[in-house]
Structures are given as C-alpha cells and as structure tokens.
Steps between C-alpha positions, in 0.01 A plus 500: 500500500616852431540749781660774297848629534527869571270676741584864438343770717732775375836545337668555835392166643541225242526130587539267204502187716847379412468557127822701488698195604347314208532768235794705623527877497236640734541863395467415132197285574323772701567746219354257246184430702430871544623610155267687267343282226713457190373744240512241223257267678142496371209526752306177459296355790342685794291364788470491879554209739182322613441311824441174317846522341680500835626218721443439871746779580310754287781516244449454127557137404785423258269384223362850446837655419511252213142584411573873486789436261285262292236768450767762437648276229177507298479877532866540400454289189192704409698822542754356256229413248446132583201483732265200519300598192815568296639160602183328382504691172864401442429138598777531758523266798705600805629288786663579832862395544598631844431747778774634727356685801677692777283587800631822651219657703167407651163605369210525743125540456398815302859577396506639148689300236659638187690294242732651241645282227733483202667241277865443583584234241333421168584206276345360183240305699559582866479804726620576852299769677566681825209586729565730797231476767480806722290620792325797341459663840867544590657414165722219631578186300318201650608237247670452166399244240690387193270305270611317187243402237531327163292497182429212264633704207706812438371823648319732257751756370304800629480355851867415509593851389285655772640262761856586399422870527345452847783288645622591848811400694432250778569679833745345746225449758333246268807284437495142628691462827408171663328294227605367161788274598274193477336601173394348281351259752482136385204388293368258762182297486273442796627142518858632542423752772494291818831331415663845492380571853210726401178482703140578404396838642184539296246295305210674332287541188534794261167682499359698205514827694876447544553513124522774238266554205667217308464255790867508605594494868590854606856558621390653830345168596828322428663726761193460718536121504863538613399749771206297627720197554793681661395426862500129421857522373613693808335238723676225304833671568434489875354845558159489669321783323225519761759532778692754291185707464442495876858619557458784254720334238424474134660443163583732215569448130738754349552372145356240264576379149219302338529308173185415304520167320159361390200703619211343687138544395163500673422157642863387521630348822779704658768354729777710655816317613757707687823476694803674644782533248750678727535721806728725702463605863234755393383414149301211355496416129177322409396330178140445388379273220140523377377188319186399314375219724378250242779506244775602743633765258677805636291817473728747681794509740664760718787579732429734789702662776344508844587599854361472852369827638451649847168676442534726803852624430456479120837324476607181329604223739805275514440125493636313801773239468239228549283659230790501257582134562136412437484719189814342354349156549181610324658632180374361171706367210450665162 
C-alpha cells in the first residue's frame, strides 16, 4: 500500500522520508520538486483527488498516479494531432510498452492535480512521453511518469513532425534511480512462478468496468492489483501488517517500473505472483508478475522499491539484524 513520500507543510520544513539517501543530492532534489513547470510541457489533464481514490491513510493510492498519466497521454496525442478519432481514421493501433513512475509527494482528498506532458523520444513506431504530475495548489511535483507506447505501423508523417517539434528534455528528477537493473524481467509463465519463490498475493477476475472502450484492462488496475496485494507480501516476509499499523508503522513505494506484455481483457482471470528480489538495511526491491489465470501467460510485470515508514515521525526505518536475516532467506531467484 502507498503512504506517500513527502509530507510538505512549507519550504522551511521538508521531510522526504529518507528519499535523499536513495536518490542523492537533497538540495538538488528540493529544487526540482519546487521548480516552476518546464515551459515546453503541454497542459494535459486536470482533476482533484476524491475520497474514493484514497487508501486507509487518506493518501492517494498508487494506481491513480498511473491513471492520471494514462488520461494525460490521450490528451497529449490529441494535442499532437493523433487523438482517438484520428487513430481510428488512420487505422492505427497503439499498445503500452512500459510505465516508469517516481512517487515524490503525497496527494490528499480535494488536492488539485495538474499534469503537463511532452514527448521526449520519437521513433518510427514508438514514442516515449514524459508526464509531470503536480499539486496545482502549491505547484510542487508529486510524481513523474515516463510512458513508452508503440504503434502497429509507422507514425503518420504529420504527427511525427509535430511530436519532434514538441520534444522536451527529460528533467533529472524523472530519471530512474532505484529500478531498471532487473529489466527486462523474465518472460515467466504462471507454472514457473512458484519455483522462482514467488507467492500469490492476488487472485481476481477482470471486470468490464476495469477496461477501456476497447475492452482492454486499464493500466491503473494493473498497479491496483499490485497495491492491493502488498500487505500479503509484507506478511509473507515476516512483517505483521496489522501489528505494524497498531505501532504507527507503514510502508511506502518510491519508484516502480512496469512492463506491459500481453494485455488482459474483461472476463479474464488475473493472478499476481510477487516476491523480494533484493534488500538493504532500509530498502526492499520487490517484483510483481501479473498472469492470465487460465493460460498462464504473462500480462505485465514490475519492479518496485519500497521502505518501512514511521508514520508519526515521517521517517523511513532501518530493518533489524533479525529482519535482514529473514529477508535474505526469503529472496526469490530470477
């Protein structure tokens, strides 16, 4: 589950919950979070956080950061001349390749959300876009998303020209810091998963209201399946989540890289198998594999960086020696 990373009451009292140790360069990071929006970014998606989008701690759940970027992607493409209607007219089919998300600040109920976007790479059939998610109230960066998409044929010439003209430079704050070393993750099947040490953290059915207009499972629900099963994984690793909650301890995700392989559709069975790939005395590296339950094919997979959090002090916690012995014994084999 996502507790958020940076609870900022004002620029003079900033606690990023141990993120500086992960990313390095606290002054540069603070400057980036509070920096004015890049002028070359295009305003795309705007909304406000609703109660039903928040977790038990009243923080926006991780899946909605992905959802904001997903909606922003459609608006960005339309701004560049390739909206949904234009895609249908051109007979163009798009697919998701990957989402890289860095969670930098919390959103709470009624916070305003503003997404600004731009292409950063454009190839003959693929495009990498940057989506910067900000709190529209104080202007701070809450998350960054790099999304790569691919087309089933070459981009129309007019679209590619407009995308090239709109290209922006990826800011340092959005660069991968703690994920990517394991990618691409292996193309496992469900039958392979248990032998690698992965455990089932979620079994469900894809419902029609979880899919887009074409019947494809929406990316936010991929992230949602990972998030919903996270307490089960923490329990498996020897951390009693109920006891943690009573002690005022929680968990936080700071970065995730998700790869889309073969999308699920309404009515498909969904099984999430997850495990611990690595750890330090403060950081856990998780992997998630989402399978179609009947065929066992891999639908999506992700690596995520998590930490244990003291909710009262808003500080990340160090794992005890006993914790680290147990964590080492529980590592999976990829």
